[in-house]
C-alpha positions as CSV (number, residue, x, y, z in Angstrom):
1,M,-0.9,-18.4,7.8
2,L,-1.2,-21.2,5.3
3,N,-2.0,-24.6,6.7
4,K,-2.1,-28.1,5.2
5,T,-5.9,-28.0,4.6
6,N,-5.4,-25.3,1.9
7,L,-6.7,-22.6,4.2
8,Y,-5.1,-19.4,5.0
9,Y,-5.9,-18.2,8.5
10,E,-5.3,-14.5,9.2
11,T,-3.3,-14.1,12.3
12,L,-3.3,-10.3,13.0
13,H,-5.6,-10.6,16.0
14,T,-5.7,-13.4,18.5
15,A,-9.4,-13.2,19.4
16,Y,-10.8,-13.1,15.9
17,G,-9.8,-13.4,12.3
18,Q,-10.9,-14.6,8.8
19,Y,-9.8,-17.4,6.5
20,F,-9.6,-18.0,2.9
21,E,-9.5,-21.1,0.8
22,V,-6.3,-21.4,-1.2
23,E,-6.8,-22.6,-4.8
24,Q,-3.1,-22.2,-5.6
25,V,-0.1,-20.6,-4.0
26,L,1.6,-18.3,-6.5
27,F,4.3,-16.8,-4.4
28,E,5.7,-17.2,-0.8
29,Q,8.7,-15.8,0.8
30,K,10.0,-15.3,4.4
31,T,12.6,-13.0,5.4
32,E,13.7,-11.6,8.8
33,Q,11.3,-8.7,8.5
34,W,8.2,-10.3,6.8
35,H,6.4,-13.3,5.5
36,L,4.7,-12.6,2.2
37,S,2.1,-14.9,0.7
38,I,0.2,-14.4,-2.7
39,F,-2.4,-16.9,-3.5
40,E,-5.5,-17.5,-5.6
41,N,-9.0,-17.7,-4.1
42,K,-12.1,-18.7,-5.8
43,H,-14.2,-15.7,-4.6
44,F,-11.5,-12.9,-4.2
45,G,-9.1,-13.8,-7.0
46,R,-5.5,-13.1,-6.1
47,V,-4.9,-12.3,-2.4
48,M,-1.8,-10.9,-0.8
49,A,-1.0,-11.4,2.9
50,L,1.9,-9.9,4.8
51,N,2.9,-11.2,8.2
52,G,-0.4,-13.0,8.7
53,A,-2.6,-10.0,7.7
54,I,-4.5,-9.8,4.4
55,Q,-3.3,-6.7,2.5
56,T,-5.3,-6.7,-0.7
57,T,-7.4,-8.8,-3.0
58,E,-8.3,-8.5,-6.6
59,K,-11.9,-8.4,-6.2
60,D,-12.4,-5.6,-3.6
61,E,-9.2,-3.5,-3.8
62,F,-11.1,-0.6,-5.4
63,V,-13.1,0.0,-2.2
64,Y,-10.0,0.9,-0.2
65,H,-8.1,2.6,-2.9
66,E,-10.8,4.9,-4.1
67,M,-11.9,6.1,-0.6
68,M,-8.3,6.7,0.5
69,T,-7.5,8.8,-2.6
70,H,-10.6,10.5,-3.8
71,V,-11.9,11.8,-0.5
72,P,-8.8,13.8,0.5
73,I,-8.0,15.0,-3.1
74,L,-11.6,16.2,-3.6
75,A,-11.6,17.8,-0.2
76,H,-8.5,19.7,-1.0
77,G,-10.0,21.0,-4.2
78,S,-6.9,21.6,-6.3
79,A,-4.1,19.1,-5.2
80,K,-1.1,19.3,-7.4
81,K,1.6,17.4,-5.5
82,V,0.7,14.2,-3.7
83,L,2.8,12.0,-1.4
84,I,1.9,8.4,-0.9
85,I,3.9,6.5,1.8
86,G,3.6,2.8,1.1
87,G,1.1,1.5,-1.5
88,G,3.5,-0.8,-3.3
89,D,0.6,-2.6,-5.0
90,G,0.0,0.5,-7.1
91,G,-3.7,0.7,-6.6
92,M,-3.5,4.0,-4.6
93,L,-1.2,5.5,-7.3
94,R,-3.6,4.5,-10.0
95,Q,-6.5,6.3,-8.3
96,V,-4.4,9.5,-7.5
97,L,-3.5,9.7,-11.2
98,K,-7.1,9.9,-12.3
99,H,-7.1,13.5,-11.1
100,Q,-6.1,15.9,-13.8
101,S,-5.0,18.5,-11.3
102,V,-2.2,16.3,-9.9
103,E,1.1,17.3,-11.5
104,Q,3.4,15.2,-9.4
105,V,3.1,12.1,-7.3
106,T,5.9,10.9,-4.9
107,M,5.5,7.3,-3.8
108,V,7.7,6.0,-1.0
109,E,7.9,2.3,-0.8
110,I,10.3,0.5,1.7
111,D,11.0,-2.5,-0.6
112,A,11.4,-2.4,-4.3
113,S,10.6,-6.2,-4.5
114,V,7.0,-5.5,-3.3
115,V,6.5,-3.1,-6.3
116,D,8.0,-5.7,-8.7
117,M,5.9,-8.5,-7.2
118,C,2.7,-6.5,-7.4
119,K,3.4,-5.6,-11.0
120,T,3.8,-9.3,-11.7
121,Y,0.9,-10.7,-9.6
122,F,-1.5,-7.7,-9.4
123,P,-1.1,-5.8,-12.6
124,Q,-4.7,-4.6,-12.5
125,H,-4.0,-2.7,-9.2
126,S,-1.6,-0.3,-10.9
127,Q,-2.8,-0.6,-14.5
128,G,0.5,0.9,-15.7
129,A,0.5,3.8,-13.2
130,F,4.2,3.3,-12.3
131,E,5.0,4.4,-15.9
132,D,3.3,7.7,-15.7
133,P,5.8,10.5,-16.0
134,R,4.2,12.4,-13.0
135,V,5.4,9.6,-10.8
136,N,8.6,9.7,-8.7
137,L,9.0,6.3,-7.0
138,V,11.4,6.4,-4.0
139,I,12.6,3.3,-2.3
140,D,13.2,4.2,1.3
141,D,11.6,3.7,4.7
142,G,8.6,6.0,5.0
143,M,9.6,7.3,8.4
144,H,13.2,8.0,7.2
145,F,11.9,9.8,4.1
146,I,9.4,12.0,6.0
147,E,11.9,13.0,8.7
148,N,14.4,14.2,6.1
149,C,11.9,15.5,3.5
150,Q,12.3,19.2,2.4
151,Q,9.4,19.2,-0.1
152,C,5.9,20.2,0.6
153,F,2.8,18.4,-0.6
154,D,-0.9,19.2,-0.9
155,V,-2.1,15.8,0.2
156,I,-0.2,13.0,2.0
157,I,-1.7,9.5,1.9
158,S,-0.4,6.8,4.3
159,D,-1.0,3.4,2.7
160,C,0.9,1.3,5.1
161,T,0.7,-2.1,6.8
162,D,-1.0,-2.7,10.1
163,P,0.4,-1.0,13.3
164,V,2.6,-3.9,14.2
165,G,6.1,-4.8,13.4
166,P,8.0,-2.6,10.9
167,G,5.0,-0.5,10.1
168,E,4.3,0.4,13.7
169,V,6.4,3.6,13.4
170,L,4.0,4.9,10.8
171,F,1.4,5.3,13.5
172,S,3.5,7.4,15.9
173,S,3.1,11.0,16.8
174,A,6.6,11.8,15.3
175,F,5.4,10.4,11.8
176,Y,2.3,12.6,11.8
177,E,4.2,15.7,13.1
178,N,6.6,15.3,10.1
179,C,3.7,14.8,7.8
180,K,2.2,18.1,9.0
181,R,5.5,19.8,8.5
182,C,5.5,18.7,4.9
183,L,2.0,19.8,4.1
184,T,1.2,23.1,2.1
185,D,-1.1,25.5,3.8
């Protein structure tokens, strides 16, 4: 969390963590469910933290997004329909759309304001991917969506927060069983 010495201390784990120097706070909001901070850091550029855990940075986001998308899509070989649970920053979506075989991407994000904030503060993450005609953006809870989903997908990517708080259910057996049910052969 942000303190008075212009340092952001990650609070995900009690026994260890990391900190970032804060050049400028760009956005901060607290709700009952989350505490979102977006700030500038000299080394990493813009940084987004949610509930005390770093979610993404401008400088190294590609490492996570490339590995999480290209590995399963290339392993599949001819993915046409992809489901992304989470991923409101748009980086995962940007990488999925690089595959010409992909005809449709459904992205489920729990909070539309996260997408809007990321379009504003992290436009390089999505690079216009939300406007691609292959994209169907659904604002819904990921667990609720997958429990009620009647569609099948070639690849499902879970780009969710850490397994604490509201995102904890996305690490449950029930979530993965429903994902399996929604996968094509």
